[in-house]
C-alpha positions, 0 to 999 in steps of 0.5 A: 435458161440462164442460171440464175442466183438469189441474193444470198447466193450471189454474195456467196459468189461475190465472197468467193471471187474476192478469195480466189483473186486478190487484185484487180489484176488477177480478175482481169486475166480470168475475165480476159482468158476465160471469158473473153472480156475486157474487165475495164469495160465492166468496172474501173481498176481504181475501184475497191475490189469488193465493188468490182466483184459486185459489178462482174456478178451483175453484168454476168447475170445481165448477159446470162453468163453467171454460169459461165463466170462460175465456171471460168472462176473455178478453172482459173483456180480449181483449188479454191474451196469457196469456188468449189462451193459455190459450183456445188451449190448451183450444180456446176460440179460433177459431185452434190456430196456435202462436205461431211461426205467428202470428209468421210472419203478423204478421212478413210484414206490411211494417208488422211488427205486434205479435202481441199486438196482433194476438191482441187484434184477432182476439179482437174479430173472433170477436166479429162473426162468427156462424153462420147457423142455419136451424131451429137448425142451421147452413147458414153464416156471416155477419158483423155490418157494422152494429149490427143488419146482417149480411152473408152469402152470397145462397145461404145464405138463398136460401129466404127470399129466394125466399119457399119458406122463411119468414126467421123460421126463419133466426137468427144464433148468436154465441159459439158456443164448443167445447172441445178435447174437442169439448164445447160450453161456450157455445151462443151468443147467437141472434138472429132477423132483423127482421120481413117488411118489414125483413129483407132490406136488400140482395141479389145473386143468384149467377151461373150460372157459379160452378157450373160448373168450368173452363174457364167458359163466361163471367164473372159479371155486375156484378150477380151477387154472391151476397150478403144483407144482412140486418137482426136483430130487435135491436141486437146491435153496441153490446152487449157479447158476454156481453150486459152493458152494461158490457163493451166493445161487439161492435161490427162490421166496416167495409165499404169501397168502396175497390177493393183492390190484391189484388196486393200482398196475400199473407197471408189470414185467414177466419173461419168455421164449418166444417161448422156447427162453432164458430168456426175460423180459417184462414190463408194465407200467401205466397197467390197471389191471382187476380182474374178479368176482371170484378173481382168474383171472387178465387180464392185456396187457403186451406182451406173447408168447408161452412157457411163460405160468408158468411165474411168475408176479411180481411188481415194487419191485419184489414182486411175485403177480401173476402165467401167464397162457394164453392169449386172445383165440381170434385168431385175435386181442387178446386183453389181457393177463391173470393170476392167483393170486398168493394168491389164490395158496398160500392157497391150503391146499397141497401148504399151507403145503408145505410153512409151512413146508419150513417156519418150516426149515428155 
């Protein structure tokens, strides 16, 4: 079923469109670039902008494209708070957190980040995160760390790395959106992996101790980091989320090789595809992050589900800190989730070589 809006929601969407697009030409560009339509066929340029917005919403509703319209408007103007709010209201953003919660997350940061700017950054981060699919079904999460490279867990694509499953059966699905009612609004953009000799840039297996409950018999080895850096069949990072050449590029998440002082971090944000669902944001405030003796695992209590493996873990300023990879193996009453510090991955020789090549290109 297509997304439906009640009268109040339609008014809120109209107000958001008027706030985000100040002229007929601005709306026309968004409709053309993001939806592939011509606004002149929907409402004349001579009409009042309020009337144009009303006719555009009516047109989208009649064609079952209200969800597409909201996503398109938000992609074209990611910093607009009213567009974020209507997307949040109908479940077309990764977070259902109310404004007060977001203010608490941002306000808890010593730099006093602006909530509106934080929401805009969230929108841009959503563009970079994908669902890892095998035969079209979700098996994990990944995220762009270069124009053609996605980082995820080794165990998410282990059958392909080990040779039991052809890598061509795996793909990355971006922009997967679902309405509050559970209806898929946008199935997303699916990108396959590169050819036989290029698809795996670097990888590191997980440790046997990762699967053992506490107390563990030892520590993971320095080279047991449970990651896979995958090369895509196309340059996704330089293209706009909608595929339009006119829109803001999707870009990618920066991997930094510098160690993080996790004792100074109290807020974490994880963008993930839990249970293979559309993208969701999990926030954790006042986290007490525990670092293992080897410095290659961190623990926290933010909730995740199967399908969340390979998710990016950020601080409140959207700095990439770690790669989520597993939860407490204890089946009864699990007590933690776990990630690999991103610095440990970024300094691996093959990864560092890719990042150096990327920096040279820029």
